[in-house]
C-alpha positions in Angstrom: 88.7 98.9 87.7 89.2 96.5 89.8 91.7 98.0 92.2 92.0 95.9 95.6 90.6 97.4 98.8 91.1 94.7 100.7 94.8 96.1 103.1 96.3 92.5 102.8 96.2 93.0 98.9 98.0 96.6 98.8 101.4 95.4 99.0 102.2 93.0 96.6 103.0 89.3 98.3 106.7 89.1 97.1 109.4 87.2 98.8 112.0 88.6 100.0 115.4 88.5 98.0 118.1 86.7 99.9 121.1 89.4 100.3 124.2 86.7 101.0 126.8 87.4 103.6 129.3 87.5 100.8 127.8 91.1 99.8 127.5 92.6 103.1 131.4 91.5 102.9 132.4 93.2 100.1 130.3 96.2 100.6 131.7 96.5 104.2 135.3 96.0 102.9 134.7 98.4 99.9 132.8 101.0 102.6 134.3 101.0 105.8 131.7 103.2 108.0 129.8 104.4 105.7 128.1 100.7 105.6 125.5 100.4 108.0 123.6 96.9 109.3 122.7 98.1 112.7 118.5 97.3 113.2 117.9 101.0 114.1 119.4 102.6 111.2 118.0 99.9 108.8 114.6 100.2 110.7 114.8 104.0 109.7 115.8 103.6 105.9 112.8 100.8 105.7 110.0 103.4 106.6 108.3 106.2 105.0 105.0 108.3 105.5 102.7 106.1 103.7 100.9 103.6 106.3 102.5 100.3 104.9 104.5 98.2 107.0 107.8 96.2 105.3 110.8 94.4 106.7 113.8 97.0 106.3 116.6 96.7 103.8 119.4 94.3 104.9 122.0 97.4 105.2 122.6 100.7 104.2 125.3 102.5 102.3 125.8 105.9 102.7 127.2 107.4 99.6 129.6 110.4 99.5 130.2 110.2 95.7 128.9 109.5 92.5 131.4 106.5 92.4 130.3 105.1 95.6 127.0 105.0 94.2 128.1 103.4 91.1 130.4 100.5 93.2 127.6 100.0 95.4 125.0 99.1 92.5 127.7 97.2 90.9 128.3 94.8 93.5 124.5 95.0 94.5 124.3 93.5 90.4 126.5 90.8 90.9 124.1 89.3 93.7 121.3 90.1 91.8 120.0 92.1 95.1 117.6 95.2 95.1 118.8 98.6 95.7 116.6 100.9 97.0 117.7 105.1 96.3 117.0 107.0 99.8 117.0 110.7 100.1 115.0 112.8 102.8 112.7 109.9 103.6 109.2 111.8 103.1 107.8 109.9 100.0 103.7 108.8 100.8 103.4 106.2 98.5 105.9 103.6 99.5 108.7 104.4 97.5 111.5 103.4 99.4 110.4 100.5 101.0 112.0 97.4 100.9 109.5 95.3 99.4 111.3 92.8 98.1 114.6 93.1 100.7 118.1 94.3 99.5 120.5 97.3 100.4 119.3 101.0 100.6 121.7 103.5 99.2 121.0 107.1 101.4 122.4 109.7 99.1 122.2 112.9 102.3 126.0 113.1 102.0 125.7 113.8 98.4 124.6 117.4 99.4 126.7 120.3 97.4 125.6 122.7 95.1 127.7 122.1 92.5 127.5 125.3 89.8 125.0 128.2 89.5 125.2 129.7 86.1 123.2 132.9 87.1 123.5 134.1 84.0 122.0 131.2 82.2 119.1 130.7 85.1 120.6 126.9 85.8 121.9 125.2 88.9 123.7 122.1 89.1 123.0 120.0 92.5 123.8 116.8 93.9 121.0 114.5 94.7 121.0 114.7 98.4 120.5 118.8 98.2 117.0 119.6 99.7 115.1 122.7 98.6 115.1 124.9 101.5 119.1 124.1 101.5 119.0 125.2 97.3 116.9 128.2 97.9 119.2 129.7 100.8 122.2 129.5 98.2 120.2 131.0 95.2 118.6 134.0 97.6 122.1 135.6 97.5 122.2 135.9 93.9 118.4 136.6 93.3 116.9 133.5 92.3 114.9 130.8 93.4 114.0 127.3 92.7 109.8 127.5 93.1 109.0 123.8 93.1 107.4 123.3 96.6 105.9 119.8 97.6 105.9 121.3 101.6 108.4 119.0 102.9 112.0 119.7 102.6 112.6 117.0 100.1 115.7 116.4 98.6 115.9 117.2 95.1 116.9 113.6 93.9 113.7 112.4 95.7 112.2 115.5 93.8 112.9 114.2 90.8 112.3 110.8 91.0 108.6 110.9 91.8 107.9 114.5 89.2 107.0 116.4 92.2 105.4 120.1 92.1 103.2 121.7 94.9 101.8 124.8 95.8 103.9 127.4 92.9 103.2 124.0 90.0 100.1 126.4 88.7 102.6 129.3 87.8 106.4 127.4 87.2 105.5 124.0 86.4 106.4 120.4 87.7 109.8 118.7 88.0 108.7 117.3 84.9 109.6 121.2 83.3 112.6 122.0 85.5 114.8 119.4 84.8 117.1 119.8 82.5 119.8 117.4 82.9 121.0 114.5 85.3 123.8 112.2 85.9 122.4 108.7 86.7 123.5 105.2 87.8 122.1 102.4 85.9 121.6 99.5 86.8 125.0 97.7 86.0 126.4 100.5 87.9 127.1 102.6 84.9 127.5 106.3 85.0 125.3 108.2 82.4 124.3 111.6 81.8 121.7 112.8 80.3 119.9 116.3 79.0 121.9 119.4 78.5 121.9 123.1 79.7 120.0 124.7 77.2 116.8 125.1 77.0 115.5 122.8 74.3 117.1 120.2 72.3 115.8 117.6 69.8 118.9 114.8 70.1 117.8 111.7 70.6 115.3 110.0 72.9 114.8 112.1 75.7 116.0 110.5 78.6 116.0 112.8 81.1 112.0 112.7 81.1 111.9 109.0 81.0 113.9 108.9 84.1 112.1 112.0 86.1 108.5 110.3 87.6 110.8 106.9 87.5 110.6 106.5 91.0 114.0 104.6 91.0 113.1 102.0 89.2 115.4 102.6 86.3 118.4 104.4 88.3 120.2 106.2 90.9 119.9 109.9 90.4 123.2 111.5 91.3 123.2 114.9 89.9 120.3 117.3 88.6 120.3 120.2 86.6 117.3 122.6 87.1 116.0 125.9 85.7 115.3 128.5 88.4 114.1 131.9 88.0 114.8 135.6 89.6 113.3 136.2 92.7 110.4 138.4 91.7 110.3 142.5 92.7 106.7 141.8 94.2 105.4 139.0 96.7 101.6 139.3 97.8 100.2 137.3 99.9 96.5 136.9 100.6 94.0 134.7 102.9 90.3 134.4 101.6 87.0 132.6 103.3 84.3 131.3 101.4 80.9 130.1 102.8 81.1 126.7 100.9 83.7 124.9 99.7 82.2 125.0 96.0 82.1 129.0 95.9 86.3 128.4 96.5 86.6 126.2 94.0 84.8 127.9 91.9 86.5 130.8 92.3 89.9 129.4 91.3 88.2 127.4 88.4 87.3 131.3 87.1 90.9 132.8 87.9 92.6 130.4 85.8 89.8 130.2 83.1 90.5 134.2 82.7 94.3 133.8 82.8 95.6 135.5 85.8 99.1 134.4 86.3 98.8 133.6 90.1 101.7 131.9 91.4 99.9 130.0 94.3 96.5 129.2 94.9 95.4 126.7 98.0 92.3 125.1 99.5 91.5 123.7 102.4 88.4 123.0 104.2 87.2 124.0 107.3 87.9 120.6 109.1 91.7 121.3 107.9 91.2 124.8 109.2 90.7 124.2 112.5 93.5 121.5 112.4 95.9 124.2 111.2 94.8 126.7 113.7 95.5 124.1 116.7 98.8 122.8 115.0 100.2 126.3 114.3 98.9 128.2 116.7 97.0 130.3 114.3 93.4 132.2 114.0 92.3 131.8 111.0 88.8 132.2 110.1 87.4 128.1 110.3 85.4 128.6 106.7 86.6 127.1 103.8 89.5 129.4 102.1 92.0 129.9 99.7 95.6 130.8 100.4 96.8 133.0 97.2 100.6 134.2 96.5 101.1 136.6 93.9 104.2 137.4 92.2 105.5 140.4 89.6 106.0 143.9 89.2 104.1 145.8 92.2 102.1 147.3 89.2 100.9 143.6 88.2 101.0 142.1 91.7 98.2 144.9 91.9 96.3 144.1 89.2 96.3 140.7 89.6 94.9 140.8 93.3 92.0 143.5 92.6 90.9 141.1 89.3 91.1 138.5 91.9 89.6 139.7 94.5 86.8 140.9 92.1 86.5 136.5 91.4 86.2 136.1 94.6 83.5 138.6 95.8 81.4 137.0 92.7 81.5 133.9 94.6 80.8 135.1 98.2 84.3 135.4 99.5 85.3 137.4 102.2 87.8 140.0 102.5 91.4 139.8 101.7 93.5 139.4 104.4 96.9 139.8 103.3 100.1 138.7 104.4 102.8 141.5 103.2 106.0 140.9 104.7 108.4 137.9 104.2 107.8 137.0 107.9 104.0 136.9 107.7 104.3 135.2 104.5 106.5 132.4 105.7 104.1 131.7 108.9 101.3 131.4 106.7 103.0 128.8 104.2 104.4 127.1 106.8 101.0 126.6 108.3 99.9 125.3 105.0 102.8 122.6 104.6 101.7 121.6 107.9 98.5 120.7 107.7 100.1 117.1 107.0 101.4 116.9 110.1 98.1 119.5 111.6 96.2 116.5 110.5 97.9 113.4 112.4 98.3 115.6 115.5 94.7 115.8 115.7 94.4 112.1 116.2 97.5 110.9 118.2 98.7 107.4 116.9 96.9 107.2 113.4 98.1 106.9 109.9 97.1 108.6 106.9 95.9 107.6 103.9 96.4 110.4 101.4 95.0 110.5 97.7 96.8 113.3 94.8 94.3 113.1 91.8 94.1 115.5 89.4 91.9 116.2 87.2 90.8 118.7 84.3 90.0 122.4 85.8 86.4 122.5 84.5 86.0 119.3 86.5 87.3 119.9 89.8 84.4 121.3 91.5 82.7 117.8 91.1 85.7 115.6 92.0 86.1 117.5 95.1 82.6 118.2 96.2 82.1 113.7 95.8 85.5 113.4 97.6 83.9 115.7 100.6 80.7 114.5 100.6 81.9 110.2 100.5 84.1 111.1 103.6 81.7 112.7 105.3 79.2 109.5 105.2 81.6 107.2 105.7 82.3 109.1 109.3 86.0 108.9 108.8 88.3 111.9 109.9 90.0 113.3 106.8 92.0 116.3 105.4 91.5 118.2 102.5 94.0 120.3 100.9 94.5 121.0 97.2 96.9 122.7 94.8 93.3 123.8 93.0 95.3 126.1 90.3 96.2 123.0 88.6 93.3 120.6 89.4 95.3 118.8 92.0 93.9 118.0 95.3 94.6 115.5 98.2 92.1 114.0 100.9 94.2 112.4 103.9 92.1 109.8 105.9 93.2 109.6 109.6 92.8 106.0 110.4 94.0 103.2 113.1 96.6 101.4 111.9 95.7 98.4 114.0 92.0 98.6 112.6 91.5 96.8 109.0 88.2 98.0 109.1 89.1 101.8 109.0 91.9 100.7 106.3 89.1 98.9 104.5 86.8 102.1 104.2 89.6 104.7 103.4 90.9 102.6 100.7 86.9 102.0 99.4 87.1 106.2 99.5 89.9 106.5 97.4 89.2 104.0 94.8 86.0 105.4 94.2 87.8 108.7 94.2 90.6 107.7 91.9 87.7 106.2 89.9 86.1 109.4 89.1 89.2 110.8 88.3 90.5 109.0 85.8 87.0 108.9 84.3 86.9 112.6 84.0 90.1 112.5 82.3 92.3 112.9 85.4 94.9 110.8 87.1 95.1 109.0 89.9 98.3 110.6 91.2 99.1 114.8 90.4 102.6 114.7 92.4 102.9 111.4 95.1 103.9 108.9 92.1 102.9 105.2 92.2 104.8 103.6 94.1 102.9 100.8 96.0 99.5 102.7 97.0 98.5 103.0 93.2 99.7 100.3 91.4 96.4 98.6 90.7 95.0 101.9 89.5 97.7 102.2 86.9 96.8 100.2 84.1 93.1 101.8 84.4 94.8 104.9 83.7 97.5 104.5 81.1 96.2 101.1 79.3 97.2 97.8 79.7 99.6 98.3 76.2 101.2 101.2 77.9 102.1 99.6 81.1 103.3 96.9 79.2 105.3 99.5 77.6 107.2 100.8 80.7 107.7 96.8 81.4 109.2 96.2 78.1 111.8 99.9 79.5 112.2 98.7 82.7 113.3 94.6 81.6 115.5 96.2 78.9 117.5 98.8 81.4 117.7 96.8 84.3 117.1 92.9 83.1 117.5 91.7 86.8 115.5 93.6 88.3 117.2 95.4 91.0 116.0 99.1 90.7 113.7 99.5 93.4 111.9 96.8 92.2 108.3 96.0 93.1 107.1 99.8 92.2 105.0 101.3 89.5 103.8 97.5 88.7 104.8 94.1 88.8 107.3 92.5 86.4 
């Protein structure tokens, strides 16, 4: 694998396309106050949680309807100008950056829950609805949407990156939970994919094609999802271990014996210290599993007892329980804030993140080697993992002004990804390719598969205006 580690090569050197004044004038005539060319607004829409510095888009359209999106895309297409969808702005791999210039389409005002079909366990929402907003709406009907990437991401963005998160070990990812979509194509045409039926054999599966395409094939304007009944009983527990290996091997045992655990998250001792400082907790500063069990009271009790036995076999301490909703919320909020706890631990830093996913039997080796290399390099880092499905994240905390630190972080990332792919895994379990992992995709998928992706992209977007410069170069 010949992925570059020189920071200068992480963002492809593609010239910014000119955004003609005629397009800005046409957008202003169509959108009025919904268009902004203010520097502060453009800069807000030209950065995310990635460590890349890229010029902002030339303008931002604040869409309030599907027709707004269609009209904005059609006008951009007329001038062959790139279009970049913008949701919560929480992407980590540079998906929303205007690497070739263009305009940003902000869908945050498309934030209505359109229909809840409780009897069918489905819901239809606009793309700007966030996961917390959706679950607040569903809670009153005894339902919830389980995909939980941590950040209060927008549903449209979660679909575009094929997000997953802490509940994926039991409930799957966006791939399994998106039933149907409405999208605006590169020609400004509104197209629907999928149905509310749980299965279909009708034609190409366009829904799965769009889910995970990172805005490169269309702008998502409506999403229909599976939802689930709120569990009758929920219990959360923390268990500390003498080593990372003991924690990971416990997780492997839990999965291999078939415990239907809802969440099992790994934090190393370094990360627990950061979380304690950030969230004012008193967790034991040792490698730790955070677990949650869903089901009937009897089922939850049986799951917990079996997992306690497995943990004890690997030197785990007694479980510390969080029974009440308030205790569980505090615990999982702290876990979700691990990223920000890491950032706070080194003020002014940026984070180079990884999110490899490997077959569960290879997880211990992958995690232990990643930690050993980070320790040897001397670079500050944190480790968190959705280890129940073999997915874990290393966050390398770098000085953004230091090319040397960036190079070390990318070297570590390169080695980690190379091992994951060699083990039959992937360079990205949930964050997507974006900019950061473009060089790894051919090694994982193969040159033929990447060329097939390019062929699909060219067919659906011949002018290459839909979020160009992401996933692969044309």
